[in-house]
C-alpha positions as CSV (number, residue, x, y, z in Angstrom):
1,X,0.1,-0.1,0.0
2,X,1.3,3.4,-1.0
3,X,0.5,7.0,-1.3
4,X,1.5,8.7,-4.6
5,X,2.8,12.2,-4.2
6,X,3.1,14.3,-7.2
7,X,5.6,17.5,-6.9
8,X,5.7,20.0,-9.6
9,X,8.0,23.0,-9.2
10,X,11.5,24.3,-9.4
11,X,14.3,22.0,-8.8
12,X,15.3,23.6,-5.5
13,X,11.5,23.6,-4.2
14,X,11.5,19.8,-5.2
15,X,14.7,19.2,-3.4
16,X,13.3,21.0,-0.2
17,X,10.1,19.0,-0.2
18,X,11.8,15.5,-0.7
19,X,14.2,16.4,2.0
20,X,11.3,17.3,4.3
21,X,9.6,14.1,3.2
22,X,12.9,12.0,4.1
23,X,13.1,13.6,7.7
24,X,9.5,12.7,8.3
25,X,10.1,9.1,7.5
26,X,8.0,9.1,4.3
27,X,10.8,7.2,2.2
28,X,10.0,4.0,4.0
29,X,8.4,2.3,1.0
30,X,5.0,3.4,1.8
31,X,5.0,6.6,-0.6
32,X,6.1,7.1,-4.3
33,X,7.1,10.5,-5.4
34,X,6.7,11.7,-9.1
35,X,8.2,14.9,-10.4
36,X,8.2,16.8,-13.7
37,X,11.5,17.8,-15.6
38,X,13.4,17.2,-12.3
39,X,16.3,15.9,-14.4
40,X,17.5,19.6,-15.0
41,X,18.5,19.7,-11.3
42,X,22.1,19.5,-10.2
43,X,22.8,17.3,-7.4
44,X,25.6,17.4,-4.9
45,X,26.4,13.7,-4.6
46,X,28.5,14.2,-1.4
47,X,25.1,15.3,0.3
48,X,24.1,12.0,2.0
49,X,20.9,13.4,3.1
50,X,19.9,14.6,-0.4
51,X,20.9,11.3,-2.1
52,X,18.7,9.2,0.4
53,X,15.8,11.7,-0.2
54,X,15.8,11.6,-4.2
55,X,16.6,7.9,-4.3
56,X,13.7,6.1,-6.1
57,X,11.8,9.3,-7.6
58,X,10.1,9.0,-10.9
59,X,10.7,11.9,-13.1
60,X,8.9,12.7,-16.4
61,X,10.6,14.7,-19.1
62,X,9.6,15.3,-22.8
63,X,10.9,12.6,-25.1
64,X,13.7,14.2,-27.2
65,X,15.9,13.0,-29.9
66,X,18.9,15.1,-28.9
67,X,20.9,13.4,-31.7
68,X,18.7,15.1,-34.2
69,X,20.6,17.4,-36.4
70,X,17.8,20.0,-36.3
71,X,17.8,20.1,-32.6
72,X,21.6,20.2,-32.3
73,X,21.5,23.3,-34.7
74,X,18.7,24.9,-32.6
75,X,20.7,24.1,-29.2
76,X,23.8,25.8,-30.8
77,X,21.7,28.9,-31.8
78,X,20.3,28.9,-28.2
79,X,23.6,28.9,-26.5
80,X,24.9,31.5,-28.9
81,X,22.2,33.9,-27.8
82,X,22.6,33.1,-24.2
83,X,26.4,34.1,-24.6
84,X,25.8,37.1,-26.5
85,X,23.2,38.5,-24.3
86,X,25.1,37.5,-21.0
87,X,22.3,35.4,-19.5
88,X,23.3,33.3,-16.6
89,X,24.4,29.6,-17.7
90,X,24.2,26.3,-15.9
91,X,25.8,23.1,-16.7
92,X,22.5,21.6,-17.5
93,X,20.7,21.7,-20.9
94,X,18.3,24.7,-20.9
95,X,17.5,24.1,-24.5
96,X,14.5,22.1,-24.0
97,X,12.8,25.1,-22.5
98,X,13.7,27.2,-25.3
99,X,12.5,24.5,-27.7
100,X,9.0,24.2,-26.0
101,X,8.7,28.2,-26.2
102,X,9.7,28.2,-29.9
103,X,7.2,25.4,-30.7
104,X,4.5,26.9,-28.8
105,X,4.8,30.3,-30.6
106,X,5.1,28.6,-33.9
107,X,1.9,26.5,-33.2
108,X,0.1,29.8,-32.5
109,X,1.6,31.3,-35.7
110,X,0.3,28.4,-37.9
111,X,-3.1,28.6,-36.3
112,X,-3.4,32.3,-36.8
113,X,-2.2,32.0,-40.5
114,X,-4.9,29.1,-41.0
115,X,-7.6,31.2,-39.4
116,X,-6.8,34.1,-41.7
117,X,-7.0,32.0,-44.9
118,X,-10.2,30.7,-43.8
119,X,-11.5,34.2,-42.9
120,X,-11.8,33.4,-39.3
121,X,-11.2,36.0,-36.6
122,X,-7.8,35.7,-35.0
123,X,-9.5,36.6,-31.7
124,X,-11.7,33.5,-31.7
125,X,-9.8,31.4,-29.1
126,X,-12.0,28.4,-29.5
127,X,-11.7,28.4,-33.2
128,X,-7.9,28.5,-33.2
129,X,-7.8,25.7,-30.6
130,X,-9.9,23.8,-33.2
131,X,-7.5,24.5,-36.0
132,X,-4.6,23.4,-33.7
133,X,-6.2,20.1,-32.9
134,X,-5.9,19.1,-36.5
135,X,-2.0,19.9,-36.5
136,X,0.8,17.4,-36.0
137,X,4.5,17.7,-36.9
138,X,8.0,17.0,-35.3
139,X,8.8,20.3,-33.6
140,X,12.1,21.4,-31.8
141,X,10.9,19.8,-28.7
142,X,9.8,16.6,-30.2
143,X,6.7,15.2,-31.7
144,X,3.6,17.5,-31.2
145,X,0.0,16.7,-31.4
146,X,-2.8,18.8,-30.1
147,X,-6.0,17.3,-28.4
148,X,-9.5,18.5,-28.7
149,X,-9.3,20.9,-26.0
150,X,-5.8,22.5,-26.9
151,X,-3.6,20.3,-25.0
152,X,-0.3,18.9,-26.3
153,X,-0.1,15.2,-26.4
154,X,3.6,15.0,-26.2
155,X,5.7,11.9,-25.7
156,X,7.3,11.6,-22.2
157,X,10.3,9.6,-21.1
158,X,10.1,8.0,-17.5
159,X,13.3,8.5,-15.6
160,X,14.1,6.7,-12.2
161,X,16.7,8.3,-9.9
162,X,19.1,5.6,-8.8
163,X,22.3,6.3,-6.7
164,X,21.9,10.1,-8.0
165,X,21.8,9.2,-11.6
166,X,18.6,9.3,-13.9
167,X,17.9,6.0,-15.9
168,X,15.2,5.9,-18.3
169,X,12.8,3.1,-17.3
170,X,10.0,3.6,-19.7
171,X,8.2,5.9,-22.2
172,X,4.8,7.2,-22.2
173,X,3.5,7.8,-25.8
174,X,0.6,9.9,-25.6
175,X,0.4,10.4,-29.3
176,X,-0.4,6.6,-30.0
177,X,-3.5,4.6,-29.3
178,X,-4.6,4.3,-25.5
179,X,-3.8,0.5,-25.4
180,X,-0.2,1.3,-26.6
181,X,0.7,4.7,-24.7
182,X,2.9,3.0,-22.0
183,X,5.9,0.9,-22.7
184,X,9.1,0.0,-20.7
185,X,12.3,0.9,-21.9
186,X,13.5,-2.1,-24.2
187,X,17.1,-0.7,-24.0
188,X,17.3,-0.7,-20.2
189,X,17.1,-3.8,-18.3
190,X,17.5,-2.0,-14.9
191,X,14.5,-2.2,-12.7
192,X,12.6,0.6,-11.0
193,X,13.7,1.4,-7.7
194,X,11.1,2.7,-5.3
195,X,11.9,5.1,-2.1
196,X,12.8,2.7,0.8
197,X,13.5,-0.2,-1.6
198,X,10.6,-2.1,-0.9
199,X,10.8,-6.0,-1.7
200,X,7.6,-5.6,-4.1
201,X,6.4,-2.9,-6.3
202,X,4.2,-0.7,-4.4
203,X,0.5,-0.6,-5.1
204,X,-1.5,2.9,-5.2
205,X,-4.4,3.0,-2.7
206,X,-5.8,6.3,-3.8
207,X,-6.3,9.4,-2.0
208,X,-8.7,8.1,0.5
209,X,-7.1,4.6,0.8
210,X,-10.1,3.4,-1.1
211,X,-8.1,1.0,-3.3
212,X,-6.4,-0.8,-0.5
213,X,-9.3,-1.8,1.7
214,X,-8.7,-5.1,3.6
215,X,-11.1,-7.0,5.9
216,X,-9.6,-5.4,9.0
217,X,-10.0,-2.1,7.5
218,X,-13.8,-2.6,6.9
219,X,-14.2,-4.2,10.6
220,X,-12.3,-0.9,12.1
221,X,-14.6,1.2,10.0
222,X,-17.6,-0.5,11.1
223,X,-16.5,-0.4,14.6
224,X,-15.9,3.3,14.7
225,X,-19.2,3.9,13.1
226,X,-20.9,1.9,15.9
227,X,-19.1,3.7,18.5
228,X,-20.1,7.1,16.8
229,X,-23.6,6.0,17.0
230,X,-23.6,4.7,20.5
231,X,-21.9,7.9,21.6
232,X,-24.7,10.0,19.8
233,X,-27.6,8.0,21.4
234,X,-25.9,8.3,24.9
235,X,-25.6,12.0,24.4
236,X,-29.2,12.3,23.4
237,X,-30.4,10.0,26.4
238,X,-28.4,12.3,28.8
239,X,-29.8,15.3,27.5
240,X,-33.4,13.9,27.5
241,X,-32.8,12.9,31.1
242,X,-31.7,16.5,32.0
243,X,-34.5,18.0,30.3
244,X,-37.0,15.9,32.0
245,X,-35.5,16.5,35.4
246,X,-35.4,20.4,34.8
247,X,-39.0,20.4,34.0
248,X,-40.3,18.5,37.1
């Protein structure tokens, strides 16, 4: 039985939350932690507390072909702009965010162009979303497909933190058919490591533990409800007794 904790935020905030969870004993095998693009973080591997806190975290990152010549060329241009403008640089790849922003602007521009060609108003947001939903192409940030409500169905690589290293353990193919959307990484024979290193994979129990009910849990709930009813009836009888005694 496990509770799934989803953490979305900047890297330093995620580290703060994970360290706090570790101090509270939440890395005991009963909690699973999911993060988004945490791979951009820089870790001090000499920090034993940090290494223990992040062990077993599952991180979701957009699937990119970083060996693609188009992406390499785009990355070089991004680095050149960063250097020319004097922006702060890190040892991590910041080109992913730039690629996502580039594709977002490009998507909007294509939708506006199509709206003008069809005689539509470019201020019709719902109309622009409908036009976007028919678009699909390979952008700077990977394969792009837009659903009916305007959300991107991007493919995601699932990374598992093991001894301070990110290892790909699966891929979430959101652009494919639902029955084929999740697959283990065929090139990685390493198993997923969960926080606390439990002997068997954890089972999600839901926000209210509703998916992991046992016979003892049901008995405990029935007993608690019975005690509450008894306490309520006892209180009602006491009030009735006091009321009758006062009116005599």
